C-alpha positions in Angstrom: 39.7 -32.9 -73.5 41.8 -32.7 -70.4 40.8 -34.8 -67.5 41.5 -33.6 -64.0 42.6 -36.8 -62.3 42.4 -35.3 -58.8 38.9 -34.1 -59.3 37.8 -37.5 -60.6 39.3 -39.2 -57.6 37.6 -36.7 -55.2 34.2 -37.3 -56.9 34.6 -41.1 -56.6 35.2 -40.5 -52.8 31.9 -38.6 -52.5 32.9 -35.0 -53.0 30.3 -32.7 -54.6 31.5 -29.4 -56.1 27.9 -28.0 -56.0 27.7 -28.6 -52.2 30.9 -26.6 -51.7 29.4 -23.7 -53.8 26.2 -23.8 -51.8 28.0 -23.8 -48.5 30.2 -20.9 -49.6 27.1 -19.0 -50.7 25.3 -19.6 -47.4 28.5 -18.5 -45.5 28.6 -15.3 -47.6 24.8 -14.8 -47.0 25.1 -15.4 -43.3 28.0 -13.1 -42.9 26.2 -10.5 -44.9 22.9 -10.9 -42.9 24.7 -10.9 -39.5 26.6 -7.9 -40.5 23.5 -6.0 -41.5 21.8 -7.1 -38.2 24.8 -6.1 -36.1 25.1 -2.8 -38.0 21.4 -2.1 -37.4 21.8 -2.6 -33.7 25.0 -0.5 -33.6 23.2 2.1 -35.7 20.6 2.6 -32.9 23.2 4.1 -30.8 22.7 5.6 -27.4 19.7 7.6 -28.4 17.9 4.6 -29.9 18.5 2.6 -26.8 17.2 5.5 -24.6 14.1 5.7 -26.8 13.4 2.0 -26.3 13.9 2.5 -22.6 11.3 5.2 -22.5 8.9 2.9 -24.4 9.3 0.1 -21.8 9.0 2.4 -18.8 6.0 4.2 -20.4 4.1 1.0 -21.0 5.0 -0.3 -17.5 3.8 2.8 -15.6 0.6 3.3 -17.7 -0.4 -0.3 -17.3 0.3 -0.3 -13.6 -1.6 2.9 -12.9 -4.6 1.7 -15.0 -4.6 -1.6 -13.1 -4.7 0.1 -9.7 -7.4 2.5 -10.8 -9.6 -0.4 -12.1 -9.9 -1.8 -8.6 -12.2 1.2 -7.6 -11.3 1.0 -3.9 -13.1 3.7 -2.0 -12.7 2.5 1.6 -11.0 3.7 3.8 -10.9 7.3 2.6 -7.1 7.5 2.3 -6.9 4.4 0.1 -9.1 6.1 -2.5 -7.2 9.4 -2.4 -3.8 7.6 -2.5 -4.7 5.4 -5.5 -6.2 8.3 -7.5 -3.3 10.7 -6.8 -0.4 8.3 -7.2 -1.9 6.5 -10.3 -2.6 9.9 -11.9 1.0 11.0 -11.5 2.3 7.7 -12.7 0.0 7.9 -15.7 1.4 11.4 -16.5 5.0 10.1 -16.2 4.2 7.1 -18.4 2.5 9.1 -21.1 5.3 11.6 -21.2 7.8 8.7 -21.6 5.7 7.4 -24.5 5.7 10.8 -26.1 9.4 11.0 -25.8 9.7 7.6 -27.5 7.4 8.4 -30.3 9.2 11.7 -31.2 12.7 10.8 -30.0 14.7 11.7 -33.1 13.2 15.1 -33.9 12.9 17.4 -30.8 15.8 16.8 -28.5 15.3 19.9 -26.4 11.6 19.1 -26.0 12.6 15.7 -24.7 14.8 17.3 -22.1 11.9 19.5 -21.0 9.6 16.4 -20.7 12.3 14.5 -18.9 12.6 17.4 -16.4 8.8 17.4 -15.9 8.9 13.6 -15.3 11.6 14.1 -12.7 9.6 16.8 -10.9 6.5 14.6 -11.0 8.5 11.7 -9.6 9.8 13.9 -6.7 6.2 14.9 -6.0 4.8 11.4 -5.9 7.8 10.2 -3.7 7.0 13.0 -1.2 3.4 12.1 -1.3 4.0 8.4 -0.8 6.4 9.1 2.0 3.3 10.0 4.1 1.9 6.5 3.6 4.8 4.2 4.2 4.4 0.7 5.6 5.9 0.2 9.1 8.3 -2.5 8.2 10.0 -3.6 4.9 9.0 -7.1 3.9 11.9 -7.5 1.5 12.6 -6.5 -2.1 11.3 -9.8 -3.5 7.8 -8.5 -3.6 8.8 -5.1 -5.0 6.4 -5.2 -7.9 3.6 -6.4 -5.6 3.9 -3.3 -3.6 2.9 -1.2 -6.6 -0.3 -3.2 -7.2 -1.1 -3.4 -3.4 -2.1 0.3 -3.1 1.6 1.4 -3.5 2.5 0.0 -0.1 6.2 1.0 -0.1 8.6 1.2 2.8 11.5 3.7 2.8 13.9 1.5 0.9 11.5 0.2 -1.7 10.2 3.8 -2.3 13.8 5.0 -2.9 14.4 2.0 -5.2 11.3 2.7 -7.2 12.2 6.4 -7.5 15.7 5.5 -8.7 14.4 3.1 -11.4 11.8 5.5 -12.8 14.3 8.4 -12.7 17.0 6.5 -14.6 15.9 7.0 -18.3 14.7 10.6 -17.6 18.0 11.6 -16.0 19.9 10.2 -19.0 17.6 12.1 -21.4 18.0 15.3 -19.4 21.8 15.0 -19.5 21.9 13.9 -23.2 23.0 16.2 -26.0 19.9 17.7 -27.7 19.3 17.2 -31.4 16.7 18.5 -33.8 14.8 21.7 -33.8 12.4 22.5 -30.9 8.8 22.8 -32.0 6.2 24.6 -29.8 3.4 22.6 -31.4 4.7 19.4 -29.9 4.8 20.9 -26.4 1.2 22.3 -26.9 0.0 18.8 -27.9 1.7 17.3 -24.8 0.1 19.9 -22.6 -3.4 19.2 -24.1 -2.9 15.5 -23.4 -2.0 16.2 -19.7 -5.1 18.5 -19.3 -7.3 15.7 -20.7 -5.7 13.2 -18.3 -6.2 15.5 -15.3 -9.8 16.2 -16.2 -10.5 12.4 -16.7 -9.1 11.6 -13.2 -11.1 14.4 -11.6 -14.2 13.0 -13.2 -13.4 9.5 -12.0 -12.7 10.8 -8.5 -16.1 12.6 -8.6 -17.8 9.4 -9.7 -16.3 7.4 -6.9 -17.2 10.1 -4.4 -20.8 10.0 -5.5 -20.8 6.2 -5.1 -19.5 6.6 -1.6 -21.9 9.3 -0.7 -24.8 7.2 -1.9 -23.9 4.6 0.8 -23.7 7.2 3.7 -26.0 6.1 6.5 -25.0 8.4 9.4 -22.6 11.1 10.3 -21.0 11.7 13.8 -19.0 14.9 13.3 -16.0 13.9 11.1 -16.9 10.2 11.5 -19.1 8.7 8.8 -20.9 5.4 8.7 -21.6 3.8 5.4 -24.2 1.0 4.7 -24.3 -1.6 2.0 -20.6 -0.9 1.3 -20.2 -4.3 -0.3 -17.8 -3.4 -3.2 -14.7 -1.3 -3.7 -13.3 -2.1 -0.2 -9.7 -2.8 0.6 -11.1 -5.5 2.9 -12.8 -7.4 0.1 -16.4 -8.5 0.3 -17.8 -7.4 3.6 -20.2 -10.3 3.8 -21.8 -10.2 7.2 -20.4 -6.7 7.9 -22.9 -4.4 6.2 -21.3 -1.1 7.6 -18.1 0.7 7.1 -17.0 3.3 9.6 -14.5 5.9 8.3 -13.1 9.3 9.1 -10.7 11.6 7.3 -7.5 11.9 9.3 -7.7 8.4 10.8 -6.1 5.2 9.6 -8.6 2.9 11.4 -11.5 2.9 9.0 -12.9 -0.7 8.9 -16.0 -2.7 8.3 -18.4 -3.3 11.3 -21.2 -5.7 11.9 -24.8 -5.2 12.9 -23.8 -6.3 16.5 -21.1 -3.6 16.6 -23.6 -1.0 15.4 -26.0 -2.2 18.2 -23.2 -1.8 20.8 -22.5 1.8 19.5 -26.1 2.7 20.0 -26.0 1.3 23.5 -22.8 3.2 24.3 -24.3 6.4 23.0 -27.1 6.2 25.5 -25.0 5.3 28.4 -23.8 7.8 31.0 -20.1 8.5 31.4 -17.5 9.7 29.0 -14.0 8.0 29.2 -13.7 4.6 27.7 -10.9 2.1 28.0 -10.3 0.1 24.8 -7.6 -0.6 22.3 -7.0 2.3 19.8 -8.2 0.3 16.8 -11.8 0.8 18.0 -11.6 4.6 18.6 -14.0 5.4 15.8 -16.8 3.3 17.2 -16.3 5.0 20.6 -16.1 8.5 19.2 -19.2 7.9 17.0 -21.0 7.0 20.2 -20.1 10.4 21.7 -17.5 9.1 24.1 -13.8 9.7 24.5 -11.3 6.8 24.2 -8.4 6.9 26.6 -6.1 6.2 23.6 -6.9 7.0 20.0 -3.7 5.9 18.4 -0.5 3.9 19.0 2.6 5.3 20.7 6.0 5.9 19.1 7.3 2.9 21.1 5.0 0.5 19.1 5.1 2.3 15.8 6.0 -0.9 14.0 2.7 -2.5 15.0 0.8 0.0 12.8 0.5 -1.6 9.4 0.6 1.6 7.5 0.8 4.9 9.4 -1.2 7.8 7.9 1.6 10.3 7.9 5.2 11.1 8.8 3.6 13.6 11.2 1.4 11.2 13.1 0.2 12.4 16.5 1.3 9.5 18.6 -0.1 8.9 22.0 2.3 9.2 24.9 4.3 6.0 25.6 3.2 5.9 29.2 -0.5 6.1 28.4 -0.4 3.3 25.8 1.6 1.2 28.1 -0.9 1.7 30.9 -3.8 0.8 28.7 -1.9 -2.3 27.6 -1.2 -3.2 31.3 -4.9 -2.7 32.0 -5.8 -5.6 29.6 -2.7 -7.8 30.1 -2.5 -7.8 33.9 -4.0 -10.8 35.8 -4.8 -8.5 38.7 -8.2 -6.8 38.8 -6.9 -4.4 41.4 -4.2 -3.2 39.0 -6.8 -2.8 36.3 -9.0 -0.7 38.5 -6.2 1.6 39.6 -5.4 2.3 35.9 -9.0 3.0 35.1 -9.2 5.5 38.0 -5.9 7.1 36.9 -7.5 8.1 33.6 -11.0 8.7 34.8 -12.4 5.9 32.7 -15.6 4.2 33.9 -16.3 2.0 30.8 -14.5 -0.9 29.2 -15.2 -1.6 25.5 -14.1 -5.0 24.1 -14.6 -5.7 20.5 -14.3 -9.5 20.1 -13.2 -9.1 16.5 -9.4 -9.7 16.4 -9.2 -9.4 20.2 -7.0 -12.4 20.6 -4.6 -11.1 17.9 -4.4 -7.7 19.5 -3.4 -9.2 22.8 0.1 -9.8 21.5 0.5 -6.2 20.6 -0.8 -5.1 24.0 1.5 -7.6 25.7 4.5 -6.2 23.9 3.5 -2.6 24.7 3.2 -3.4 28.3 6.4 -5.5 28.5 8.8 -3.9 26.0 11.8 -5.7 27.5 10.2 -9.1 27.5 12.6 -11.7 26.0 11.0 -14.9 24.7 14.4 -16.7 25.0 14.0 -16.6 28.8 10.7 -18.6 28.6 11.5 -21.9 26.8 8.2 -23.2 28.1 6.1 -20.9 25.9 7.6 -21.9 22.6 5.1 -24.7 21.9 1.8 -23.9 20.2 -0.8 -22.6 22.7 1.7 -22.3 25.6 1.9 -18.5 25.4 -1.9 -18.2 25.6 -2.0 -20.6 28.5 0.6 -18.7 30.5 -0.2 -15.0 29.7 -3.5 -14.6 27.7 -5.9 -16.8 29.7 -5.0 -15.4 33.1 -5.3 -11.8 31.8 -8.1 -9.2 32.2 -8.4 -9.1 28.4 -9.4 -12.8 28.3 -11.7 -12.5 31.3 -13.4 -9.4 29.8 -13.8 -11.2 26.5 -15.2 -14.3 28.1 -17.8 -12.3 30.1 -16.4 -13.1 33.5 -17.8 -11.7 36.8 -15.6 -9.2 38.6 -15.4 -7.4 41.9 -15.0 -3.9 40.5 -16.6 -4.2 37.0 -20.1 -4.9 36.0 -21.1 -6.3 32.6 -23.7 -4.0 31.2 -23.9 -5.1 27.5 -23.0 -8.3 25.6 -23.6 -9.7 22.1 -21.6 -11.8 19.7 -19.2 -9.1 18.7 -18.9 -6.7 21.6 -18.9 -6.7 25.4 -19.1 -3.7 27.6 -18.3 -3.3 31.3 -18.7 -0.5 33.7 -16.6 0.4 36.7 -18.6 0.1 39.9 -19.0 3.3 41.9 
């Protein structure tokens, strides 16, 4: 029997031959396992990666659209229309992306057709959303929030969204087709889209019936809804039991019992032209009167949270500036001359948000105003003290007595004056 002196010495020092064997086996196994794993990833190739991309995008778009639709927002009118139309198109794009993923290795030409349809749908939704852009971008950090907040995109975020959604579809369209094209797959896809469109139409019809059941009064194109306590973009209306709305206007909003009472009073009053800020045009029109301004001017476009359309009919800059000066001046004589200029004999002041709107009026009346030149108004309350409290807006709102204007109506939410003859 031959004794391996070297091995005996190594064993005496703690060496274990079995451990070496196990370590070698683990190393071989790990290399083999890692090799298989890496090979599997490499085996996916470009087409496998693209299929996974369609899966991710499909799930994202479908879940986003369903989340927005679940909010059931029916006021104002354009919120409901926008949410249904955009969510419907995103659902279609998402479902087509999922269909591409589920059948990715079999019908390459079909995938290219579906990708082309997705791109066409994306162009359509981008053009539609371009009519409802927010006035000012609030940064890209809240990009995803814009989706869930009634698709409130600005120009740049809309372009970014379109680019992101188009990316996998463009790659699919430009990719080399593989597999045999089958008409049955296209027919099944078409059937799914028909079912989707029919379902959305039924949902839109259901929401329309809900809205119509709340209709209290109609004033031409303007509609007044009562007990509109759900589905509103303004949340729970609480003490505001009415919602006034009109197709073609962006100013639909909840109104109180006091505002409704003021509308009734205004309807029975003589005279036609009414001076107020444009946010309250619907109340004035519903009362059968004509507001001096019904919308903002191009000069103050950025004060409109979300313009209705790229083709808005803005009021003339001079007219909006004059109405702004009417309320921001501290001179009753100046206010009277502006009222006479536009043939207005009535002043309608809605006390809701009046103080906040003063800032917009002040800017419209003083477009070149530079706050840097007034260091004394930088402290809290200083601006109000210097500009708001001396103004006609503040005096009207506080129910002051005037030389040229008589107070003819007042309650908690609205105050109305009449120009003396």
